C-alpha positions in Angstrom: -20.3 -98.6 -74.8 -19.6 -101.8 -76.7 -17.2 -100.0 -79.0 -15.5 -98.3 -76.0 -14.2 -101.7 -74.9 -11.7 -101.4 -77.8 -10.0 -98.6 -75.8 -8.7 -101.3 -73.5 -6.5 -102.6 -76.3 -5.6 -99.1 -77.5 -4.2 -98.2 -74.1 -2.5 -101.5 -73.3 -0.9 -102.4 -76.7 1.9 -99.8 -76.3 2.6 -101.1 -72.8 3.2 -104.6 -74.1 4.7 -103.9 -77.6 7.2 -101.1 -77.2 7.5 -100.5 -80.9 3.7 -100.0 -81.5 1.8 -96.8 -80.9 -2.0 -96.8 -81.0 -4.8 -94.3 -81.6 -8.6 -94.6 -81.5 -10.3 -92.3 -84.0 -14.1 -91.9 -83.4 -16.0 -90.8 -86.5 -19.5 -90.3 -87.8 -20.0 -92.1 -91.2 -21.0 -89.7 -94.0 -23.1 -90.4 -97.1 -21.1 -92.3 -99.7 -19.7 -90.0 -102.4 -20.6 -86.8 -100.6 -18.3 -83.9 -100.1 -18.5 -84.5 -96.3 -17.2 -88.0 -96.9 -14.3 -86.7 -98.9 -13.5 -84.2 -96.2 -13.6 -87.0 -93.5 -11.3 -89.2 -95.6 -8.8 -86.4 -95.8 -9.0 -85.9 -92.1 -8.3 -89.6 -91.5 -5.3 -89.5 -93.9 -3.8 -86.6 -92.1 -4.4 -88.3 -88.7 -2.6 -91.4 -89.9 0.5 -89.7 -91.1 1.1 -87.7 -87.9 4.3 -88.9 -86.3 3.4 -90.4 -82.9 6.1 -88.5 -81.0 4.8 -85.2 -82.2 1.4 -85.6 -80.7 0.6 -84.5 -77.2 -0.2 -86.6 -74.2 -3.8 -87.8 -74.4 -4.0 -87.4 -78.2 -4.3 -91.2 -78.7 -8.1 -91.0 -78.1 -9.6 -88.8 -80.8 -13.0 -87.9 -82.0 -13.6 -86.1 -85.3 -16.9 -84.1 -85.6 -17.2 -82.0 -88.7 -14.2 -79.7 -88.9 -13.3 -80.2 -85.2 -10.8 -82.7 -83.7 -11.5 -83.5 -80.1 -9.1 -85.3 -77.7 -9.8 -86.7 -74.3 -8.5 -84.7 -71.3 -8.9 -84.9 -67.6 -9.5 -81.9 -65.3 -9.0 -81.6 -61.6 -12.4 -81.5 -59.9 -12.6 -80.7 -56.1 -15.7 -82.6 -55.0 -17.7 -81.2 -52.1 -17.7 -83.0 -48.8 -21.1 -83.0 -47.1 -21.4 -82.5 -43.4 -23.9 -85.1 -42.2 -25.9 -87.5 -44.4 -25.1 -87.3 -48.1 -28.1 -86.4 -50.3 -27.9 -89.6 -52.4 -27.8 -92.0 -49.5 -30.6 -92.3 -47.0 -30.9 -93.9 -43.5 -32.2 -97.5 -43.8 -31.9 -97.2 -47.5 -31.8 -100.5 -49.6 -28.6 -101.0 -51.6 -27.7 -103.8 -53.9 -23.9 -104.4 -54.2 -22.9 -106.9 -56.9 -19.6 -108.5 -55.9 -20.6 -107.4 -52.4 -18.6 -110.1 -50.7 -15.5 -109.0 -52.4 -12.9 -106.8 -50.8 -14.1 -103.4 -51.9 -17.8 -104.5 -51.8 -17.4 -105.4 -48.1 -15.6 -102.1 -47.3 -18.5 -100.1 -48.8 -21.1 -102.4 -47.1 -19.5 -101.8 -43.7 -19.6 -98.1 -44.3 -23.2 -98.1 -45.3 -24.0 -100.2 -42.2 -22.1 -98.0 -39.8 -23.3 -94.7 -41.2 -26.8 -95.3 -42.6 -27.9 -98.6 -40.9 -28.6 -99.7 -44.5 -30.5 -102.7 -45.7 -28.0 -104.5 -47.9 -28.2 -107.1 -50.7 -24.7 -108.5 -51.2 -24.0 -111.0 -54.0 -21.1 -113.2 -55.0 -21.0 -115.9 -57.7 -19.9 -118.8 -55.5 -22.1 -120.4 -52.8 -22.2 -118.8 -49.4 -23.6 -120.4 -46.2 -27.2 -119.3 -45.4 -27.7 -117.1 -42.4 -29.0 -119.9 -40.2 -25.7 -121.8 -40.5 -23.2 -119.0 -39.8 -22.6 -119.9 -36.2 -22.2 -123.5 -37.2 -19.6 -122.6 -39.8 -17.7 -120.4 -37.3 -17.6 -123.3 -34.7 -16.5 -125.9 -37.2 -13.4 -128.0 -36.5 -11.9 -127.1 -39.9 -13.4 -123.7 -40.7 -12.9 -122.0 -44.1 -10.8 -119.0 -43.1 -12.0 -116.7 -45.9 -15.7 -117.5 -45.3 -15.3 -117.1 -41.5 -13.7 -113.6 -42.0 -16.7 -112.6 -44.2 -19.3 -114.0 -41.8 -17.7 -112.1 -38.9 -17.7 -108.9 -40.9 -21.4 -109.4 -41.8 -22.2 -109.9 -38.1 -20.4 -106.6 -37.3 -22.7 -105.0 -39.9 -25.7 -106.4 -38.2 -24.5 -105.1 -34.9 -24.2 -101.7 -36.4 -27.9 -101.8 -37.3 -27.8 -103.2 -40.8 -30.1 -105.8 -42.3 -28.4 -108.1 -44.7 -29.5 -110.4 -47.5 -26.6 -112.5 -48.9 -27.3 -114.1 -52.3 -25.3 -116.4 -54.4 -25.9 -115.3 -58.0 -24.2 -115.1 -61.3 -24.5 -111.5 -62.5 -24.1 -112.6 -66.1 -27.2 -114.9 -65.9 -30.5 -113.0 -66.7 -32.6 -115.5 -64.7 -30.4 -115.1 -61.6 -30.7 -111.3 -61.8 -34.5 -111.5 -62.2 -34.7 -113.7 -59.2 -32.3 -111.6 -57.2 -34.2 -108.3 -57.8 -37.6 -110.0 -57.1 -36.3 -111.5 -53.9 -34.8 -108.1 -52.8 -38.2 -106.4 -53.5 -40.0 -109.1 -51.5 -37.6 -108.7 -48.6 -37.2 -104.9 -48.4 -39.9 -103.5 -50.7 -37.6 -101.2 -52.7 -34.0 -100.7 -54.0 -32.6 -97.2 -53.5 -29.2 -97.7 -55.1 -27.1 -100.2 -57.1 -23.3 -100.5 -56.8 -21.9 -102.7 -59.5 -18.6 -103.9 -58.0 -18.4 -107.4 -59.5 -15.2 -108.1 -61.5 -12.3 -110.4 -62.1 -8.7 -109.2 -62.4 -6.6 -109.9 -65.6 -3.0 -111.0 -65.4 -1.8 -112.2 -68.8 -0.2 -110.5 -71.7 -2.2 -110.3 -75.0 0.1 -112.8 -76.7 -1.2 -115.5 -74.3 -4.8 -114.5 -74.4 -7.6 -116.1 -76.4 -11.4 -115.8 -76.4 -11.9 -118.5 -73.8 -9.4 -117.0 -71.4 -10.5 -113.4 -71.7 -14.3 -113.9 -71.7 -14.5 -114.6 -67.9 -12.8 -111.2 -67.3 -15.1 -109.2 -69.6 -18.4 -110.8 -68.6 -18.8 -109.9 -64.9 -18.5 -106.2 -65.7 -20.0 -105.9 -69.2 -22.7 -108.7 -69.1 -23.2 -108.1 -65.4 -24.4 -104.5 -65.7 -26.5 -105.3 -68.7 -28.3 -108.1 -66.8 -28.8 -106.0 -63.7 -30.1 -103.1 -65.8 -32.5 -105.4 -67.7 -33.9 -106.9 -64.5 -34.5 -103.5 -63.0 -36.3 -102.4 -66.2 -38.4 -105.6 -66.4 -39.5 -105.2 -62.8 -40.0 -101.5 -63.1 -37.5 -100.6 -60.4 -35.9 -97.1 -60.7 -33.2 -96.7 -58.1 -31.9 -93.3 -57.0 -28.5 -94.0 -58.5 -26.2 -96.6 -60.1 -22.5 -96.5 -59.3 -20.0 -98.6 -61.3 -16.7 -99.6 -59.9 -14.1 -99.0 -62.7 -10.3 -98.7 -62.5 -7.7 -96.1 -63.1 -5.8 -98.9 -65.0 -8.3 -98.2 -67.9 -7.2 -94.6 -68.1 -3.5 -95.3 -67.8 -3.2 -98.6 -69.7 -1.4 -101.3 -67.7 0.8 -104.2 -68.8 -1.1 -107.5 -68.6 -4.5 -106.0 -68.1 -6.1 -105.7 -71.5 -9.3 -107.6 -70.6 -9.7 -105.7 -67.3 -9.1 -102.4 -69.0 -11.5 -103.2 -71.8 -14.3 -104.2 -69.4 -13.9 -101.0 -67.4 -13.8 -98.9 -70.5 -17.2 -100.3 -71.3 -18.5 -99.3 -67.8 -17.1 -95.8 -68.2 -18.9 -95.3 -71.5 -22.1 -97.0 -70.2 -22.2 -94.5 -67.3 -21.9 -91.6 -69.7 -24.5 -93.0 -72.1 -26.9 -93.7 -69.3 -26.4 -90.2 -67.8 -27.3 -88.7 -71.1 -30.3 -90.7 -72.0 -31.9 -91.7 -68.6 -32.9 -89.9 -65.5 -31.1 -92.1 -63.0 -27.9 -90.7 -61.5 -25.1 -92.9 -62.9 -21.4 -92.6 -62.2 -18.3 -94.7 -63.0 -15.5 -94.4 -60.5 -12.1 -95.2 -61.7 -10.4 -96.4 -58.5 -6.7 -96.3 -57.8 -5.0 -99.0 -55.7 -6.6 -99.6 -52.3 -4.2 -100.5 -49.4 -6.5 -102.6 -47.3 -8.8 -104.4 -49.8 -9.5 -105.1 -53.5 -8.0 -106.9 -56.4 -4.7 -105.0 -56.3 -4.1 -106.2 -52.7 -5.0 -109.8 -53.7 -2.5 -109.6 -56.6 0.3 -108.4 -54.1 -0.5 -111.4 -51.9 -0.4 -113.7 -54.9 2.9 -112.2 -55.9 4.4 -112.9 -52.5 3.0 -116.5 -52.4 4.1 -117.4 -56.0 7.5 -115.7 -56.1 8.4 -115.4 -52.4 8.8 -111.7 -52.7 8.8 -110.2 -49.2 9.1 -106.6 -50.2 6.2 -106.5 -52.6 4.6 -103.9 -50.2 6.1 -101.2 -52.4 3.0 -101.7 -54.5 0.6 -100.6 -51.8 2.6 -97.9 -50.0 0.6 -95.0 -51.6 -2.8 -96.8 -51.9 -6.2 -95.5 -50.8 -7.2 -96.2 -47.2 -10.6 -97.6 -46.6 -12.0 -94.5 -44.9 -10.6 -92.4 -47.7 -12.3 -94.6 -50.3 -15.7 -94.5 -48.8 -15.4 -90.7 -48.5 -14.4 -90.4 -52.1 -17.3 -92.7 -53.0 -19.8 -90.3 -51.4 -18.2 -87.3 -53.0 -18.2 -88.9 -56.5 -21.8 -90.0 -56.1 -23.0 -86.5 -55.2 -21.0 -84.8 -57.9 -22.5 -84.0 -61.4 -19.9 -86.1 -63.2 -20.6 -89.4 -65.0 -17.0 -90.5 -64.6 -14.6 -89.7 -61.7 -11.0 -90.8 -61.6 -9.7 -91.2 -58.0 -5.9 -90.9 -58.3 -3.4 -90.9 -55.4 -0.9 -89.0 -57.5 -1.2 -86.1 -60.0 -2.7 -87.6 -63.1 -0.8 -85.5 -65.6 2.5 -86.7 -63.9 1.4 -90.3 -64.2 0.6 -89.9 -67.9 4.1 -88.4 -68.4 5.9 -90.8 -66.1 4.3 -93.9 -67.7 5.6 -92.7 -71.1 2.8 -93.0 -73.6 4.4 -93.9 -76.9 2.6 -91.1 -78.6 3.7 -88.5 -76.1 6.0 -85.6 -76.7 7.9 -86.4 -73.5 10.5 -88.9 -72.7 9.4 -92.1 -70.9 10.2 -92.4 -67.2 13.9 -93.1 -66.8 16.1 -93.8 -69.7 18.9 -96.3 -69.5 22.1 -94.7 -70.7 25.3 -96.4 -69.9 27.3 -93.5 -71.3 25.8 -91.0 -68.9 28.2 -89.4 -66.4 28.8 -91.5 -63.3 26.5 -90.8 -60.4 26.4 -91.9 -56.8 25.5 -95.6 -56.5 23.6 -96.7 -53.4 24.3 -99.9 -51.4 22.4 -103.0 -52.5 19.1 -103.2 -50.6 18.3 -106.1 -48.3 16.8 -108.8 -50.5 15.7 -112.4 -50.0 18.7 -113.8 -51.9 22.4 -113.4 -51.1 24.6 -111.4 -53.5 26.2 -113.5 -56.3 28.6 -111.6 -58.6 28.1 -111.9 -62.4 30.4 -114.3 -64.2 29.6 -114.5 -68.0 29.8 -111.6 -70.3 26.0 -111.5 -70.6 25.7 -111.4 -66.8 28.2 -108.6 -66.5 26.5 -106.5 -69.2 23.1 -107.0 -67.8 24.2 -106.3 -64.2 25.9 -103.1 -65.4 22.7 -102.0 -67.2 20.6 -102.7 -64.0 23.2 -100.8 -61.8 22.8 -97.8 -64.1 19.0 -98.1 -64.1 18.4 -98.6 -60.4 21.3 -96.7 -59.0 22.6 -99.6 -56.8 26.3 -100.5 -56.5 25.8 -104.2 -56.6 23.2 -106.2 -58.6 23.5 -110.0 -58.1 22.7 -112.6 -60.8 20.1 -114.2 -58.5 18.3 -111.0 -57.5 14.7 -111.0 -58.5 14.0 -107.8 -60.4 10.5 -107.5 -58.8 12.2 -107.0 -55.4 13.6 -103.8 -56.6 10.1 -102.4 -57.1 10.2 -102.8 -60.9 7.1 -101.8 -62.8 5.9 -103.1 -66.1 7.1 -99.8 -67.7 10.6 -100.3 -66.1 10.6 -103.8 -67.6 9.9 -102.5 -71.0 12.6 -99.9 -70.9 15.1 -102.5 -69.6 14.1 -105.0 -72.2 14.6 -102.4 -74.9 18.0 -101.4 -73.7 19.0 -105.0 -73.3 18.1 -105.7 -76.9 20.2 -102.8 -78.0 23.2 -104.0 -75.9 23.1 -107.7 -76.8 21.5 -107.5 -80.3 19.2 -110.3 -79.2 15.4 -110.0 -79.5 14.1 -111.0 -76.1 10.3 -111.2 -75.8 9.1 -109.1 -72.9 7.0 -112.1 -71.7 10.3 -114.0 -71.3 11.7 -111.4 -69.0 8.6 -111.7 -66.7 9.1 -115.5 -66.7 12.8 -115.3 -66.0 13.2 -112.2 -63.7 16.8 -112.8 -62.6 20.0 -112.3 -64.6 21.1 -115.9 -64.1 17.8 -117.5 -65.1 17.4 -115.2 -68.2 21.0 -116.0 -69.2 20.3 -119.8 -69.0 17.2 -119.4 -71.0 19.1 -117.5 -73.8 21.9 -120.2 -73.8 19.3 -122.9 -74.2 17.6 -121.0 -77.0 20.9 -120.5 -78.7 21.8 -124.2 -78.4 18.5 -125.2 -80.0 
């Protein structure tokens, strides 16, 4: 599992560096000087000289075992829906949810309360008011809105028949986890299941990352499950299942999410390793975007707050609804798989559309100014008025964007994110802009200056210097 974290970089590097393709080659070391070692070396040489564009989608994750070359693939798997209580979840069962006061943690906790009248241990790293002070917090003259929302939801769970133990604990701290498990056993006598939902989103490109900034993203997931697992082992607790909240971003590779993808790749591998070597049902669930909760929704809200983008809702239009997510959770838990990807769209299409650099298909949409003219649509309603391009750079860039988006008028003050641009779109546009202007514009700069005018000013300043 520790080595699997490297897959985060393997999947994300081509998203942030358009001219780089990556492959992970998993090998078994052979005895030095042996014929098997010579054969392995030849296999590696052949692997390294394969042109990236001639390999098939998915061939960037490779395992060599003897004479065989294995690649990672994904298969559709209809998961059974149980009528009535699901076999892995029991009425009045005791369930520990790390990150339980986060968005997805609370959604699952509410479901377990409503359906199973569960006894819940919910954790978060920051302090949370003790049960005896909840009403006092709610009636405060200057209440904390976020804490009040959580308290009200916890009260609804209790009304549904749940018993709740809220604990402030750092999942990366072994002493905290030992204390948490001991307290849970003292309170409820057992632990039937563990859901590891703790995590922190990423949000910076690799060029801006260092050890200090990426460690807080890796630790809650990687160190977190290690500490929880060790505490369960030390206290001889054997739950019926362990479910790990992973992300589809890890499978697809997403711009600006190298730490998050690496941490979840670890969880995916940990679930597979545990399923092979232990007798506890373990599953990693690679969640797609949720409409009503989770890190993705928080990022949309941040995007609106920081950049004033009112139409950022394009990001959540096809997201998972809460009742769909809890249903998918139960189906994944009761399947035989150690890893389940929950995708709102066809996964093969997403691989193709996102344009892996080592794929034998063309990326998404290509920008080709020489293509035959096609119908251009009216400019959408944006937060800024239309301002026509003036300089040659502004005219060239506007024409490129008109061709790409299919809109008749693109203004120099239009924020590209309002058009629903994705990180892949930005990479294609960046590449075409470099070809048209013969200027090497770092992709990071385009994210920092997302309008034609602001980018033009930046380039003028750089040229003057």
